[in-house]
C-alpha positions, 0 to 999 in steps of 0.5 A: 528711841523708845523709853517706857517709864512705868510700862503700859500697866502703869505699875510703878517700879514694875515691868509692864504687865502687858509687855508680852514678855518674849518667850524663849524661841529660836531665831528661825521661829522669830523670823517665821512669825515676823513673816506671818505678821507682815502678811497679816498687816495687809489685812483690813485695819482692826478697830482700836480705841485708846485706853488711858492708863490713869496711874501713868497720867498721875505719875507723869503729872507729879514728875513734871510739877515736881520738876517745876518746884525743883527749878524754884528750889535751885534759886531758893535753897538747893546747893550748887553741888546738888545741881551739878550732881544732878547734871552729872548723873543725867549725862552719865545716864544718857550714855547708858541709853545712847551708847548702851541700850541704843547703839550697842544692844538695839542696833548692834553697831559695835561690840563691847567687852563685859566691863563696858557692858556692865558699866552701860547697864548700870548707867541705863538703869540709872536712866530708868527707861525700862530694862534693856531687853524691853527697851531694845524690843520696842526700839527694834519694832520702832525701826522695823515699822516706823510711823505705823500702828506697830510703832510704839510712838507713831509720829503720825499721831502727832507731837504729843503722842510721839513725845509722851502720850504713847506712855499714857495709853495702852499699846496698840495691838499691832505693837504687841503682835509685831514685837513678839516676832522681833528676833531677840536671841542676841540679848537672851545670850547676854548674861548682863542683860539677863541679870539686869532684867531679873533684878530690875525691881531691886536695881531701879529704886536703888540706882535711880532714886535712893543713891542719887538722893542719898549722896547730896544728903551725906556728902554736903548736908543737902536737905532731903527735900531739896535732894529729892526734888533735884533728883526728880528734875534730873530724871524728868529732864532726861526723859524729855530729851529722849522723847524729843528723838521720838517726836521732834526728830520725826517732824522737823528737819531735813531729809537728805538721805531718804525723803520718803520716811518720817525721821529728819536731821534735827541739830537741836535734838542732836546736841541735847541727846548726845548725837541722836538727832541725826535721825534721817541718816540713822533710820537709813543706816541703823548699823552705823555706830555714829548714828550720823554721817559725820563724827563731829564730837561737838554734836555727837558726844556718844560717838566720842565716848565709843571712840574713847572706849575703843582707844582703851580697848573696851569697844571693837567691831565698830560698823560704819558706812563708807562715804560713797555708799552714803552719797549713792543712797542720798542721791537716789532717795534724799531730798537734795538738801545735802546731795544732788537728788535724782528724779524718782518716785521712791517709796519706802515700804515697811518690809524694807525697813531694818532695825540694825545689824543682824536684821534678816532683811539686810541686803547682801550689798548692804552687808558687804559695803559696811566698814568694820573698825578695830575688828577683833577675831577673838570672842568677847 
């Protein structure tokens, strides 16, 4: 995942000034630009020096120090209802990221009717990890160019960088270049994504801070101080859980589906991040709505949520990969931890990476082998 809290310009509550806002352009133009940039990536590496964004450093220090103080207040005055309210909001906001920004909009693993999209947009705004459009663009770049200079949180630069350090420095030029060529036409056609982006400067303070702080003060007479720091704790904890997908799930764990790439299967991250820790599988099959081979609800709460929404008629066209296709791929390229591995010298070139359903580089056989659950022929 690729949450960008304050943007690389470090402007609090504002979009990043260097985000290189995507111009209105056709899908064909995006694909041509991407081909050109892929060719340019073979040229000698450009000189790049980190530029620290000090306002971001100060902001994140405040968030984490404030969260430590919030933990102290939990045992020294904060009411139980306030803590439970923070936990509830954190879980709800997490679904806005996992079921919304990630599996619905970034990877197009399923479709959702407008009431569900509206709800997920609101919850994603509560999470405050930048608006959906920018979140998706950075995440698609992450999948397309995993652990390269074009990856916003390249794990090859170490745990700290991939966890939070990438938000403390300006983006590598390759991230901006490759991001400008990613096809975003599907999001440009979504009115909910469009209006969230337009109103983001108003929605963020209201949904992420003002209302969450006001509710405890109004309904059970919590003090403003306690409610504020409880909100900071909720927000900071949510960010760190999301960041673990970028860091820990790219470093520690098995690689049963493709041993040549960085992402791993990390059970701890999967539990904390509502099923987003089965990362080796997810990078090999990013169009699977479960983001995992198995649909165990206990370690993949997001899948349970999507399945429930399917049951009540809000989600449809859920994409999954059949077991035989998974086993063939794991047998050919995995590390042998789940399926017996053939001897091979498999490498995973950048041009073979895909960001999800609809990526122009998907092979015909990959498209054909996908199962579509609860398929709807009518338009949304």
